[in-house]
C-alpha positions in Angstrom: 22.5 12.7 27.9 21.3 12.4 24.4 18.8 14.9 22.9 15.3 13.4 22.8 12.2 14.3 20.7 8.8 13.2 22.0 6.0 13.4 19.3 3.0 15.0 20.9 0.8 14.3 17.8 0.9 17.8 16.3 -0.1 17.8 12.7 1.1 20.0 9.9 -2.1 22.1 10.4 -0.7 23.2 13.8 1.7 25.4 11.9 -0.6 26.8 9.2 -1.8 29.9 11.1 1.1 31.9 9.6 2.8 31.1 6.4 5.6 33.1 4.8 5.2 33.3 1.0 6.7 35.1 -2.0 4.7 38.3 -2.6 2.9 38.2 -6.0 3.6 41.9 -6.6 7.2 42.5 -5.5 8.6 39.0 -4.9 9.5 40.0 -1.4 8.5 38.1 1.8 4.7 38.3 2.5 2.7 36.7 5.2 -0.4 34.6 4.7 -2.1 34.7 8.1 -5.3 33.3 9.6 -7.6 36.3 10.1 -9.4 35.2 13.3 -6.7 34.3 15.7 -9.1 32.9 18.3 -9.9 30.0 16.1 -7.6 26.9 15.9 -5.6 26.8 12.8 -7.6 25.0 10.2 -8.0 24.4 6.5 -10.9 26.8 6.0 -10.1 29.6 8.4 -10.3 33.0 6.5 -6.8 34.3 5.5 -5.2 37.6 4.7 -2.0 38.0 2.7 0.1 41.1 3.5 3.4 42.3 2.3 5.5 44.8 4.3 7.6 45.7 1.2 4.9 46.8 -1.2 1.7 46.9 1.0 0.0 44.2 -1.2 -3.1 42.9 0.6 -5.3 40.0 -0.5 -8.1 38.1 1.3 -9.1 34.5 1.1 -12.4 33.0 2.4 -13.3 30.0 0.4 -14.5 26.5 1.3 -11.8 24.7 -0.8 -8.1 24.7 -1.0 -5.5 23.2 -3.3 -3.4 20.7 -1.2 -0.4 20.1 -3.4 1.7 17.7 -1.3 4.6 17.9 -3.8 4.3 21.6 -4.6 6.1 23.9 -2.2 3.3 26.4 -2.2 0.8 28.0 0.2 -2.5 26.1 0.2 -4.6 29.2 0.0 -3.1 31.8 -2.3 -1.0 29.1 -4.2 2.1 31.2 -3.9 5.6 29.7 -3.4 6.8 29.4 0.2 9.4 31.9 1.2 11.1 29.4 3.5 12.5 26.7 1.1 16.0 25.6 0.2 17.6 22.7 -1.7 18.7 19.9 0.6 19.7 16.3 -0.1 18.5 16.5 -3.7 15.0 17.6 -2.5 13.4 20.8 -1.3 13.3 21.4 2.5 10.6 23.9 3.4 8.7 25.3 6.4 5.7 27.5 6.9 7.1 29.7 9.7 9.6 29.9 12.6 7.6 27.5 14.8 7.7 25.0 12.0 11.5 25.4 11.7 11.9 24.9 15.4 9.8 21.7 15.3 11.9 20.3 12.5 15.2 21.3 14.2 14.0 19.5 17.4 13.0 16.4 15.5 16.0 16.1 13.2 18.5 17.1 15.9 17.3 14.4 18.3 19.2 11.2 18.6 16.2 9.5 20.2 12.7 9.9 18.9 9.6 8.7 20.7 5.9 9.1 20.4 3.0 8.8 22.8 0.5 6.0 22.2 -3.1 7.3 22.2 -5.1 5.3 24.7 -8.2 5.3 22.6 -6.8 5.1 19.0 -3.5 3.3 19.4 -0.6 4.5 17.3 -1.9 7.4 15.2 -0.3 8.2 11.9 -1.4 11.8 11.3 1.2 13.6 13.3 3.7 15.7 11.4 6.6 13.7 12.8 5.1 10.4 11.5 4.5 12.0 8.1 7.9 13.5 7.4 9.7 12.0 4.4 12.3 9.3 5.0 15.1 11.6 3.7 14.4 14.0 6.6 14.2 11.2 9.1 17.4 9.5 8.0 20.3 9.8 10.4 22.7 9.8 7.4 21.1 13.2 6.3 21.0 14.7 9.8 23.9 17.2 9.3 22.8 18.3 5.8 19.1 18.7 7.0 20.3 20.8 10.0 22.3 23.0 7.7 19.2 23.4 5.5 17.2 24.4 8.5 19.9 26.9 9.4 19.5 28.4 5.9 15.7 28.6 6.4 16.2 30.4 9.7 18.7 32.9 8.1 16.2 33.5 5.3 13.5 34.3 7.8 15.8 36.7 9.7 16.8 38.4 6.4 13.2 39.0 5.6 13.0 41.0 8.8 
């Protein structure tokens, strides 16, 4: 039986509660995390940046973010993402391990489906529907899966 991916409508915001970034002090792996974990992940949830290497700590609690769709940076502290790698002439990136798993499930699936919302029809705000064509392309599947393996290894190396 072929591997199947069913789009449940999760948006990119579902993965923003924890974001691995490059520490501004030591260039090690730091974590930008939503402070109040009882809240749903959202754009304006207060955040804290912490680095296990150098003990750098910064807080963020504003009402605006910089959403750079073509920059591979954290939306809050505007720091480069830790989980990024060259792939197919582009940059493949992820916020955290759950994001990598989502991408592995999507890219690795031979069949991809999505659920039609009874009220709104075919929504276009899910992460799966918004992924770039080069990630969705079957001809890039092997290369993208190798890139995701590199991201997973980078995460493991960060400890």
